[in-house]
C-alpha positions in Angstrom: 9.0 231.4 65.0 5.3 230.1 63.8 7.7 228.6 61.1 9.7 226.4 63.6 7.0 225.9 65.5 5.1 224.0 62.5 8.3 222.1 61.7 8.1 221.2 65.7 4.6 220.2 65.0 5.5 217.7 62.1 7.9 215.9 64.9 5.3 215.7 67.4 2.6 214.5 65.0 5.1 211.6 63.4 6.7 210.4 66.2 3.7 208.9 68.4 3.4 206.1 66.0 7.0 204.9 66.2 7.1 205.4 70.3 3.7 203.1 70.1 5.6 200.2 68.0 8.7 200.6 70.3 6.7 199.6 73.2 4.7 196.6 70.7 8.4 195.4 70.1 9.0 195.3 73.8 5.9 193.6 75.2 2.9 192.8 73.3 0.8 192.8 76.8 -1.5 195.6 78.6 -2.7 197.5 75.3 -5.6 199.0 77.0 -3.3 199.9 80.2 -0.6 201.5 78.0 -3.4 203.3 75.9 -5.2 204.7 78.8 -1.9 206.4 80.1 -1.5 208.0 76.6 -4.7 209.2 77.1 -4.3 210.7 80.5 -1.1 212.4 79.8 -3.1 214.3 76.3 -5.8 215.4 78.8 -3.3 217.0 81.0 -2.2 219.2 78.0 -5.6 220.6 77.5 -6.3 221.0 81.1 -3.1 223.3 81.3 -4.4 225.3 78.3 -7.6 225.8 80.6 -5.5 226.8 83.5 -3.2 229.2 81.3 -6.6 230.7 79.7 -8.0 231.2 83.4 -11.2 230.0 82.5 -13.0 226.8 82.3 -16.5 227.0 80.4 -18.7 223.8 79.7 -22.2 223.4 79.2 -24.0 220.0 79.0 -25.0 220.6 75.3 -21.1 219.4 74.7 -21.4 216.1 76.8 -22.7 214.1 74.0 -19.8 215.3 71.4 -17.4 214.6 74.2 -18.9 211.1 74.7 -18.8 210.2 70.8 -15.2 211.3 70.6 -14.2 209.2 73.7 -15.7 206.4 72.1 -13.7 207.1 68.3 -10.1 208.1 70.1 -10.2 205.1 72.1 -11.4 203.0 69.7 -8.3 204.7 67.1 -5.6 204.4 69.8 -6.3 200.5 70.7 -6.3 199.7 66.9 -3.4 201.7 66.2 -1.3 200.5 68.8 -2.3 197.0 67.7 -2.0 197.6 64.0 1.4 198.6 64.9 2.5 195.1 66.1 1.2 193.5 63.3 1.8 195.7 60.3 4.5 198.1 59.1 5.2 201.7 60.2 4.7 203.3 57.3 2.2 201.9 55.7 0.2 202.0 58.8 1.3 205.5 59.2 0.2 206.1 55.3 -3.2 204.6 55.8 -4.1 206.6 58.8 -3.1 209.7 57.0 -5.6 209.1 54.4 -8.4 209.3 57.1 -8.6 212.8 56.2 -10.7 212.2 53.5 -13.7 211.3 55.6 -13.8 215.1 57.5 -13.0 216.3 53.7 -15.9 214.3 52.2 -18.2 215.3 55.2 -17.5 219.0 54.7 -18.6 218.7 51.7 -22.2 217.5 51.8 -23.1 218.7 55.3 -21.5 222.3 55.4 -21.3 222.7 51.7 -17.5 223.6 51.6 -16.0 224.4 48.5 -14.3 221.7 46.3 -11.0 222.2 44.9 -9.5 220.4 41.8 -6.3 219.4 44.0 -8.7 217.6 46.2 -10.0 215.6 43.1 -6.4 214.6 42.2 -5.4 214.2 45.7 -8.3 211.5 45.7 -7.3 209.8 42.2 -3.6 209.8 43.8 -4.7 208.2 47.2 -6.7 205.3 44.9 -3.5 204.4 43.3 -1.5 204.7 46.2 -3.4 202.4 48.0 -3.3 199.9 45.2 0.1 200.1 44.8 0.7 199.4 48.7 -0.9 196.2 48.4 1.4 194.9 45.5 3.4 191.9 46.4 6.4 190.2 44.4 5.8 186.7 43.9 9.2 186.2 43.6 12.4 187.6 45.4 14.4 189.3 42.6 17.2 191.7 43.5 16.1 194.7 45.4 12.3 193.2 45.9 11.3 191.6 49.0 9.3 188.4 48.7 5.3 188.1 48.8 5.3 186.6 52.0 6.9 189.3 54.0 5.4 192.0 52.2 1.8 192.0 51.6 -1.1 192.8 54.1 -2.2 190.5 56.8 -5.9 190.2 57.0 -5.8 191.2 60.9 -3.6 194.2 60.0 -5.9 195.1 57.6 -9.0 195.1 59.5 -7.0 196.9 62.2 -5.9 199.7 60.2 -9.3 200.1 58.3 -10.9 200.5 62.0 -8.2 202.8 63.0 -8.5 204.9 59.8 -12.4 205.2 60.4 -12.5 206.3 64.1 -9.7 208.6 63.2 -11.4 210.3 60.7 -14.6 209.9 62.9 -12.6 212.0 65.8 -12.1 215.1 63.0 -15.9 214.7 62.1 -16.7 215.2 65.8 -14.5 218.0 66.5 -15.9 219.4 63.2 -19.6 219.2 64.5 -18.8 220.4 67.8 -17.0 223.9 66.9 -20.0 224.1 64.1 -22.6 223.7 66.7 -20.9 226.1 69.4 -19.2 228.7 67.2 -15.7 227.7 68.0 -16.3 227.5 71.7 -15.4 225.0 74.3 -12.3 223.8 72.2 -9.7 222.9 75.1 -13.0 221.7 77.5 -14.4 219.4 74.9 -11.1 217.8 74.2 -10.3 217.5 77.8 -13.6 215.9 78.9 -13.5 213.4 76.0 -9.9 212.3 77.2 -10.7 211.8 80.6 -13.5 210.1 79.7 -11.3 207.2 77.4 -8.8 207.2 79.9 -11.6 206.3 82.6 -13.0 203.6 79.9 -9.7 202.5 79.3 -8.4 202.2 82.6 -11.4 200.3 83.6 -11.2 197.7 80.8 -7.4 197.2 81.7 -7.9 196.4 85.0 -10.5 193.9 84.1 -8.7 192.2 81.2 -4.6 193.1 82.1 -4.2 192.9 85.9 -1.5 190.9 85.5 -0.1 193.4 83.0 0.2 196.3 85.5 3.8 196.0 86.1 4.9 195.7 82.3 2.8 198.4 81.6 4.6 200.4 84.3 8.3 199.0 83.5 8.4 198.9 79.8 5.2 201.3 78.8 5.7 204.1 81.2 8.3 206.6 79.3 6.8 205.8 75.7 2.8 206.2 77.0 4.0 209.3 78.7 6.0 210.6 75.7 3.2 209.6 73.1 0.5 211.3 75.1 2.9 214.9 75.4 3.3 214.6 71.5 -0.3 214.0 70.9 -1.2 217.0 73.4 1.8 219.0 72.3 0.1 218.7 68.4 -3.2 219.6 69.2 -2.3 222.7 71.1 0.3 223.7 68.0 -2.3 223.2 65.3 -4.4 225.8 67.3 -1.7 228.2 67.4 0.1 228.0 64.2 -2.7 227.8 62.0 -3.8 231.5 63.5 -0.4 232.3 61.6 0.1 230.2 58.9 -2.1 229.6 56.2 -4.1 226.3 56.1 -2.9 225.8 52.5 0.7 225.5 54.0 0.2 223.9 57.1 -1.6 221.3 56.4 0.5 220.1 53.2 3.6 220.2 55.2 2.2 218.7 58.2 0.6 215.5 56.0 3.7 215.4 53.6 6.3 215.9 56.0 5.0 213.5 58.5 4.8 210.9 56.0 8.4 211.4 54.8 9.6 211.2 58.2 7.6 207.8 59.2 8.9 206.6 56.2 12.8 207.0 57.5 12.1 206.0 60.9 10.6 202.6 59.1 13.5 201.9 56.9 16.5 203.0 59.7 15.0 202.6 63.1 12.6 199.6 62.3 14.4 198.3 59.2 11.4 197.4 57.0 11.9 196.7 53.8 9.3 197.5 50.9 8.9 196.3 47.5 9.0 198.8 44.2 5.5 199.0 44.0 5.2 199.8 47.9 7.8 202.6 47.8 6.3 204.1 44.7 2.6 203.8 46.3 4.3 205.6 49.3 5.6 208.4 47.4 2.4 208.9 45.6 0.3 208.9 49.1 2.7 211.7 50.4 1.8 213.8 46.9 -1.6 212.7 47.2 -1.5 214.1 51.2 0.1 217.4 49.5 -2.6 217.8 47.0 -5.7 216.9 49.4 -4.6 220.0 52.0 -3.4 222.5 48.8 -6.8 223.9 49.2 -5.8 227.4 47.5 -8.5 229.8 46.0 -7.0 229.4 42.3 -8.0 225.7 42.6 -11.8 226.4 43.6 -14.3 224.8 41.5 -17.7 225.1 43.7 -19.2 222.8 46.3 -22.3 220.4 46.2 -24.6 223.0 47.6 
């Protein structure tokens, strides 16, 4: 059952970006309201977890972490939706996955967490992957994509960098909150943060996108609800599955499997085309994600303590 749930987690984690892109392909309006609805649905999952546990415990010391997480996740969600409007699903998903480098590096220095040789290999492969995915062809040979159709637009590049940084910040804030309160208030912390995010995004949306409410309800309600449900389900599944499956197995499968699925959806559903260099870069990206998460004891080489 645990391995089945792990596969479900790969799907719920990966399907969020395609759902956002489907909405962006249908309508480029109501970004804040669309994102607000996603946050509300995700918050409901953590509220449900509190109800199932039969308790709601929260202390004021958790609030700053919730507020900081709300800012980071709001920014991440907005920029991810916009990045998917202007760029490739596969490449956006790949760069988003690289955000795990931030909490990894943070853990090295903040908590003196162990360094693994596989992580160093993963970082090296990541850098090569970034270079290759940015390569373009100057001419359109058979099987290649013309440069003007494959390179990064500056708008997409800025959006995806902000998305990756704020996604990494979300993980760092979660890590700090769990460290500060010894693993307590996980569901309450997330529920409050997502509700704050929902409130802020709704207010901004009502100010800037009043005329788009009908469009969001008509074209965005179903994708937003499904995305929010997938987001909430992913977070809950991570907490459940990691209690029974080793992290050294779970996270490489989630990272690598999710990227492979994102690439398949990019090519089949959205008909995206990539240069040979970008295909190699994506493949190396998948390998780097596996190595970054493959933290077995036999690969440990020390810490920064």
